[in-house]
C-alpha positions, 0 to 999 in steps of 0.5 A: 527520512532523517540522515541517521536512518538513511545512512544505515539503510544505504550501508545495508543496501550496499552490503547486500547488493555486494554479497548478492552480486558476489554470490551471483557471480560465484554460483549463478552460472553453476546454479543456472546450469544445474537447474532445470525448468522454472528453477533455472529462471528463478536462479537468474532472477534472484538479483532482481528480487533482492534489489527490489526488496532493498528498495522496498525496505527504504519505502517501508521505513518511510511508510512506518514514519508516516503511519506513526505521524498519522496515528500520533495526530489522531491520538493527540486530537482524541486526548485533547477532545476527551480533556474538553469533554471531561472539563464540561462533565461537572457542569452537567448533572449526573443523573439518567435524564442528562445522559443524552446531554452528555452524549451530545456534548461528547459528539459535538466536541469530538466532531469539531476537533476531528473536523479541524484535524482533518481540515488542517494542512499538516494532516492533509500533507501527512496523509498524502505522503502516507498514501504515496508511501503505501503506493510505492510499497505496492509497486515494489511488491507487484514488481517482485510478484511479476519477477517470480511469475515470469520466472515460473512462466506464469502470466503477470497481472498486466497480462491477465488484465489485458486478457480480461479487457479483450474478453470484455470487448469480445462480449460487447461485440457479440452482444451487439452482433446478436442484437443486430441479428435479432433486428434482421430476423424480426423484419 
């Protein structure tokens, strides 16, 4: 990310965290004292959520830059391919019989140009960074969701996954026991 973009983001993050800390100090205890049930936890977890959202904003900027580069590569390749097709059109007679020839030329040129794009190192690097930025965003949203779920005393995704895993293991053991029981009864 360029220094021009990073400096305002750092300033925004610093200022937001300052105000979040100040509000937390000034009102955190009274809010926690007057809140009951899930809202008490929510008041205490607001700083975690705010911090996670700040970090997510930086990753959104990175993701948007990579996504722009991705579509720029696709668009440039499309334009160049279409120029090549347009250059070959005058050599193909313009009647119904030669429509198939035009389609084959269009498919061949686009296939070759996009294959070259997808095989290029630059495209691979950008696509890898795009996927990485998307995974970072997903991680931030999952962290925010987990904080909210914990505040509301609801199970997190990991806890639910663990329950499903254990349920699956139990089903496998029951099926195995039932098969062993059938074998014993068959004797």
